[in-house]
C-alpha positions as CSV (number, residue, x, y, z in Angstrom):
1,M,27.1,10.6,7.0
2,E,28.3,8.3,4.7
3,V,26.4,5.4,5.6
4,L,23.1,7.9,6.0
5,G,24.0,9.2,2.2
6,A,24.3,5.5,1.0
7,V,21.1,4.5,2.2
8,T,19.2,7.8,1.1
9,Q,20.3,7.4,-2.8
10,H,18.8,4.1,-2.3
11,I,16.0,4.7,-0.9
12,G,15.3,7.4,-4.1
13,R,16.6,4.9,-6.2
14,Q,14.9,2.0,-5.0
15,S,12.1,2.2,-2.9
16,Q,9.3,1.7,-5.4
17,R,10.2,-1.8,-5.9
18,W,10.1,-2.6,-2.1
19,Q,7.4,-4.2,-0.8
20,P,5.9,-3.3,1.4
21,P,7.2,0.3,0.1
22,F,8.0,3.3,2.1
23,S,5.4,5.8,3.0
24,L,6.1,9.1,1.4
25,E,6.3,10.0,5.7
26,E,8.9,7.7,5.5
27,I,11.0,8.8,2.7
28,C,10.3,12.5,3.2
29,S,11.6,12.3,7.3
30,V,14.8,9.9,6.1
31,V,15.7,12.7,3.0
32,R,15.1,15.6,5.1
33,E,17.5,14.4,8.0
34,Y,20.7,13.3,5.5
35,Y,20.0,16.8,3.7
36,K,20.2,18.5,7.1
37,Q,23.2,16.9,8.2
38,C,24.4,17.4,5.2
39,L,24.2,21.0,5.0
40,L,25.2,21.2,9.6
41,Q,28.5,19.1,8.6
42,N,29.6,20.2,5.3
43,L,31.6,17.0,4.7
44,Q,34.6,17.0,1.8
45,N,35.9,14.5,-0.7
46,T,33.3,11.8,0.6
47,E,31.5,9.5,-2.2
48,H,27.8,9.3,-0.4
49,A,27.4,12.7,2.1
50,P,28.0,16.2,-0.6
51,N,29.1,19.6,0.7
52,R,26.6,21.6,1.7
53,S,27.5,24.0,-1.8
54,I,26.5,20.7,-3.3
55,A,23.6,19.4,-1.0
56,G,21.5,22.6,-0.6
57,P,20.5,22.6,-4.4
58,E,19.9,19.0,-4.5
59,L,17.6,19.8,-1.2
60,V,16.0,22.9,-3.9
61,A,15.8,20.7,-6.7
62,W,13.6,17.9,-4.7
63,F,11.7,20.1,-2.9
64,Q,10.0,22.2,-6.0
65,S,9.5,18.1,-7.7
66,L,7.5,17.7,-4.7
67,W,6.2,21.3,-4.7
68,R,4.6,20.5,-8.6
69,D,3.3,17.3,-7.4
70,S,-0.3,17.9,-6.2
71,A,-0.4,14.3,-4.3
72,V,2.1,15.5,-2.1
73,P,0.4,16.6,1.3
74,R,1.9,20.6,1.7
75,E,2.7,19.7,5.6
76,Y,6.2,17.3,4.3
77,L,6.3,20.7,2.2
78,V,6.5,22.8,5.4
79,R,8.7,20.2,7.2
80,L,11.2,20.2,4.7
81,S,11.4,24.0,4.5
82,T,12.2,24.3,8.1
83,I,15.0,21.9,7.8
84,A,17.3,23.6,10.4
85,A,14.9,23.6,13.0
């Protein structure tokens, strides 16, 4: 989880700089899995993997930012909304 968390954070900060860039589908897939594992595992005292009380609001904020962006295909939002599936 620490590695997945560090990679997810790096993607969030640096994905625009990579060539070729990650697709939105790739980013959503990685972030979805990351938050799913954060919510399921509820790890404590880790540097890159928040517990579920932090991960939940972070996921909601990210979902809301995607929701407000009309360029984001709605199918990605449907997948994110079923994160526990």
